[in-house]
N, C-alpha and C positions, 0 to 999 in steps of 0.2 A: 625442373625435370617434370615431364608430363606423367600423369597417373594413368596407367593402362586400364582399359575397361574391364569390368568383371565379367567372366565367362560363365554362363549358366546354361547347361544342356546344349552346349555347342554354339550358343548364340551370344554375342557380346552384349552386355548390359551396360549402358552408359553410367558413369559415375554421377550421382546427384549433384546439381549445381549448388554452389555455396549459398548459405542463407542470406536473404535480403535484409536490409536495415529496417528498423521499425518505421522510419519515415516513409520509405518506399512501400512497405506493406500497407501503411495507412492510406497512402495515395491510391494504391490499387484497390483497396476495399472501398474507398470513397467513390471511385469510378464504378465499381461493381454495384454499389447500392444506389447510385444516382437515379436510375430509372424507377426503382421502387419508391425512392424518396419522393418523387414527383406524384406518385400515386397516393402516398401517405398524406400529402398536403391537403387535398380536399376532404379526405376522411377526418384528419385531425381538426380541421376548421369546423367541420360539421359536428364533430363530437364536442368541441369546446363551446360552440354555439348552443348545443343541446343542454350542456351543463348550466349555462347562465339562464337560458330560457326555462329551465326546470325549477328555477328559484334558488339554486345553489351559488355559493360564492365562486368567483372566477378561479381561485387557486385550487379548487377541487379538481379541475381538469388536469392541471400539471401534476398534482399529487397522485391522481389515479394513473396517469400515463407513466410516471416514474416507478411507482410501487406495484401496481397491478399489471400493467403492460399486457392486457388481455384482449385488445382489439375489439372484436364483436361482443365479447362479454362485458366490456366497459359500457357499451351502449345499453345493454340489459341491466347492468348494475345501477345506472343512474335512475332508471324507473323504479327499481326495487328499493333504492335508498329513499327516494322521495315518497314512496308508498309505505315506508317504515316496515319493510318485510323482515321477518325473523332471520336471525343469523343462520339458522339451520337451512332455511330455504335458499339463502344466498350461497351457502356452501355447496348444496346439492346442485344448484344451477351452474356454479363454477365448474364442478366436476363433469357434468354432462356436456357443457359447451367445450371444455378444454381437454377432455379425455383423449382426443385425437393425438395430443402431444406424446402420449405413452407409446403410440405406434410409430411416431416419428423417430424415436430413439433406436428403432431397429436398423435404420439406414443413415441416420445423421452422423457425420464424422466426428463424434465426440471423443473418440479414441485418439484423434490427432491434436486435441486441445491439451496443452501442458499445464501442470500445476493444479492444486486443489481449488484455488481461488478462480482460476480460469475456467475449470470445468463447472464450478458452481455457477458462475455468471453465465456461461454458455447454456447451461441447463435452464436457468431462470429466464434468459432473454431469447429462448427458442420460440420463434413464431412461424407462421405459415410461409411468410416471404423469405425469412432466413433459411428455412428448410429447403424451399424450392431453389434458392441460389446456391447453397452450400452442397447440395447433392447432385448438381448437374454435371455433365461430362467435363466442362471446362474447370470445375472446382476440385477435381481429384488430386491435384498437386498443390492445393492451397495449404499454407502453413498454419500453425496454431494462431499466430498473431493476426494473420489475414482474416481468419474466421472470426476471431474476437472483435477485431476492428469493424468487420462487416456488421456484426450484431450490435455493437455499440452505436454505429451510425444509424441503423434502423431504429434503435431505441431513442436516439437523439431526435431523429426526424419526427417521430410520433409525439414525444414530449413537447417539443418546440411548437409544432403545428397545433397541438391541442391547447396549449397555453395561449397562443396567439388567437386561436378561434374563440376562446373564452373571453379574451379582452375585447375582441371585436364583435362578440355575439350580439350585443345590443344594436349594432349597426346593420345586421343582416335582416332584410325583410322576411316576414313570416311566409310570404308566398313563393319564396325561392324553392324550386324543385330540381331534382336530378342529382344532388349530392349523395343520396343514398345508393345510387346506381354505381358510384365510383368503386365501391367494394367489389361488386360483381364484375365490373370491367377489369379490375386489377387481377382478380383470381383467374379470369379468362385468359389474360395475357400470360400469366405464370403457367397455366395449364398447357397453353400452346408451346411455350418454351420447353416445358418438361417433355412433352410428346416429341418435339423435334430432337431432343437429346437422346431419345430412346434408339434412334437410328435403325428403324425396321422392326423393333420389338413390338409388333402389333398386339399380341395377346395381353400385355400389361394394361394398356388403356381400355381394352375391351372388357377385361375382368373388372376394372374399376367402375365402368359404366354399368355393367350387369349387377355388380354389388350394390350400387346406389339405387338402381331400379328395384331390385329385390327388397332392399330395406324400405324403400318408399311404399311398396305394396304390402309387405308383411309386418313392418314395425313403423307405421307412420309417426307415432309419438316419440320414437327414439331413433329416428332415421340416421343421424350422424354416427352414433355409437354402433348401431347395427351394421351400417355400411362399412365402417372401418374394420369391424370384427370379421365380416364376410370376406372383405378384400384381403386381410392379413391371413385368414385361414386358407384362402385360395392360393396365395403366393407361397405359403409354407407347403401346401400339398403339391404345387408344381415343382418346388425346389426338391422335395423328397422324391418325386417321380423321376425328375431328370438326373438326380445324383445317383440313382440306382441303375441307370442304364449302363450296360457294359461298354467299355471304351475299346475301340478298335485300334489296332496298331497302325 
């Protein structure tokens, strides 16, 4: 017997589709993450090569990728470790570099992730690329398993490429250039995809650019933290302003 659609405010709302199997969710997440995984490859190889060229054992790269999973902070961490920086300095640097993740929680679909272990891993494995993919227009119907599989694959890409890069680090000539630009290119592509998903919401990227410029001029030493703070404050102000507008019948 067919299940009739749910009627809400005079409009039929379709019944949600039955949940997909774990295998199909994993395949979908693998497809979703494949493009970013290709971007992780040169970054991970460069990071692994940096580890071995800095005088550390090759296994440091894989250990850092699995336990820290901090992307750009891991590049900074290698220099701080080789320079024997104090733990307090490392902790403060980690906070300043990764504080943007606090703002990510405002819109990341963590509420759709089920289970304490799932939520804990999703929080731990949240990175810029996972945020960009999981908050896009096409990801609004993703299930808990699909989000977790996506983050797991991104984590796996980074750990694997970093380890391979460390093992092959001694074979990469010192004069090779351009690997550092892969990070900039990856974020540029993600930004373009995010803007495309906005579908005409021009003020949001404009506010983001203005926040970055203001932070660069006013707080050059703390640009990232200041830019995210200004951007979040602007979004909250816009939300409060639009929510108070009277609704016409």
